[in-house]
N, C-alpha and C positions, 0 to 999 in steps of 0.2 A: 411551568409556562415547558411546553419543547420547545427544543430548535434544533436548523436544522443545516448542514453544511451538505457540499459536494467537493468532489477528489479526485482529480483526474493526471495521468504520469503513463509519458512515454516512453520508451526508449528504444536506440537500434540495432537490433541484435547487428554480433560481425562473432565471424566462424573466430574458432577458439577461447572465446570469455567464457566467462563459466554463468548457469542462468540461474539465478535466484528467488526465490516465487510464493513470499509470507513467509519469509521465510527456510525455506527447504530447496535444496541445491537439486533440479529437476536435469536427471541425463537427457545429453544435447547436443552436437555440437556447434550451439554459437547459444549465444551467452550476453546480458547486457553490454553494450556501449553506454560509459558511465563514472563517477567520479564518487560516489562509493560505493557499495558493494547493487548496485543496482536494479534492490527489490524494487519497481514501479508499485506492487501492489500493496507495499509498504507506504510505499510520499505518499499516494492517491490517499490511504486511509487519514497521514498521519494529514493534509490537505484539506481533508472530510469534517476531521475531532478539530483542526485550529480553527478554520467557515466555522464552523459551530459552536462555536469561541466567542467569535468574532475578536479572534487574537492573530489572521495574517495572515501567510503559505511558511509551507516545510522552506522555502529560500532566505527568511526574510531572520530565520535564526542556523539553518545550516545552510550559505551561497553553495555553490558550485566551482565558485571561483578562488576556494579557502580551500590551503588547501590540507585545516587540520582535522576535515571530513575527506581525506582519499583513502581510498579501500575501503570505510569503516561500514561496521553492521548497520543497517538502519535500521535494524533495531533499538536504537542507541535514539535515533530520532523516534521513533515511537513512544519509547518515554519517555522521552521529555516532555513531547505533544498531550499524554497524557497528563503529570505533574503540570503543566501548566493550563490543561482541561478542569482537570481539581483541583488548582487554583485559585483558578476563577472561578469558583461557587458553584465549578455547575457537574453530576454525574453521568457516564454513559450510557445509552438505554439500550443500543443498538450499534452495529456495522454490518452495512453490505456493501460487497463489491464484486463487480467483472470483470473479470480480465477473459481480454481479447488475443488471442496467441491462437497461428496458423497452428503450425505444430511445434511438440510435439502433445499432445492427451494429459490434459491434467488429471482428468477424473482419480486414481489411483492417491495425488496427494491430496486433494482440498481436505478431506476431516485433521493432515497435519497442520496445514496453513492456517484452522481456522482455531487449534487446536494453539497454534502457537501465537497468531497475534489474541487469543484471551487470554495465553498468561498473563503476556508480557502489558499484558491493557486489565487484570485484576478486572475480570470480567465472568459468568460463564459463559461457555462454547457455544452456549443457545444463543448469544447474545450477537452470536460474529455470524455473516451468513459469506459463502464466497464460492462465485460460481465463474465459470468460465464458459468458451464460447470460440470458433473462428469467427473467419470475416469471409468466409465461401471464397477463397479464393481474390477477392478485390481490393483494393487498394495494398497501403505499403508492409499489414499486417496480413493482408490473405499471395501476396508475394513471400511474403517473411523476415521480409527483409528489418521488421521492428514488430512494434508487441504495446500496448493502451489496456490500462487502463479503471473505470470511471468505482467511485466508493462516495456511496452514503450514511452518514453522520448522525446518528438523531442523538439527541443530550437532556436533561433538565436540570432543574438550580434542585442544590440542595433538601430545600427543601420541598420541595413535591414528595 
């Protein structure tokens, strides 16, 4: 049986904060306002994985009001989610994500993002797809006050 989960994350952009996407620090004068490291790509992937396995969402395991997670690398959340998914009897088939950010351009960083995610998930990089787009200057993404990510994960039973 194949199962699919959807993840979504959004972060406000603030001057002077660090912008981390897919475990890659992106040079920018704006970064994510957040409790952890603000890696919205990883957050959306975690929610997609947990959703596909019917295990809840990132906030259930790593609540933003818990000081334990302040400044923590989102990679910790990803490794934990992957372990939960595997303990639930599933294997990861693939992850596909779209980062929606007006600026800066991400094309040069996408291969490293895909490698980072695949490494943390212990899957082949060919099972991870990261894409980037803008909002054509519309809304909170278009005016560069925030950014968003959509992610989809598919899982299979370990027996498949």
